[in-house]
C-alpha positions in Angstrom: 71.9 76.0 -30.7 74.1 73.8 -28.7 73.7 70.1 -27.8 73.5 67.9 -24.7 73.9 64.2 -24.9 70.9 62.6 -23.0 70.7 58.9 -22.7 73.2 58.6 -25.6 71.2 60.8 -28.0 72.3 64.3 -29.0 69.6 66.9 -28.2 69.7 70.5 -29.5 69.1 73.0 -26.7 69.6 76.6 -25.9 72.4 77.2 -23.5 73.1 78.4 -20.9 70.4 76.7 -19.0 69.9 74.8 -15.7 69.2 71.1 -15.5 65.7 71.9 -14.4 65.1 74.2 -17.4 66.4 71.4 -19.7 64.1 68.8 -18.1 61.0 71.0 -18.4 61.9 71.8 -22.1 62.0 68.0 -22.7 58.5 67.7 -21.0 59.9 65.8 -18.0 58.8 66.7 -14.5 61.9 67.3 -12.5 60.6 65.4 -9.5 59.8 62.3 -11.6 63.3 61.6 -12.8 66.7 60.6 -11.5 69.6 62.3 -13.3 73.3 61.7 -13.6 75.3 64.6 -15.0 78.7 63.9 -16.5 78.9 60.7 -14.4 77.8 62.3 -11.1 74.4 61.7 -9.5 72.4 65.0 -9.0 70.0 65.5 -6.1 66.6 66.9 -7.2 67.2 69.9 -4.9 70.2 70.8 -7.1 68.4 70.7 -10.5 67.7 74.4 -10.4 71.3 75.3 -9.6 73.2 72.8 -11.9 74.3 74.6 -15.1 74.5 72.7 -18.3 77.2 73.3 -20.9 77.6 72.1 -24.6 78.3 68.4 -24.9 77.5 67.6 -21.3 76.3 64.0 -20.8 73.1 63.2 -19.0 71.6 59.9 -18.0 67.9 60.4 -17.2 65.7 57.7 -15.7 62.0 58.1 -15.1 60.7 57.0 -11.7 57.8 54.6 -12.0 55.7 53.7 -9.0 53.7 50.5 -8.9 53.4 47.2 -7.3 
């Protein structure tokens, strides 16, 4: 098991995997979050292509609709 740092917390995960696979494993819908990977904003269309590596840093923000 390797780890990813997500929102400042280490999370054990199986690598290699894509950002999309990681989000699904964390029970997050890929289209319901905004993600920064190692300081770079990632477009949702890139989630399935972006590869994660040990000790990568993610900032994940859930999108909330409302008024």
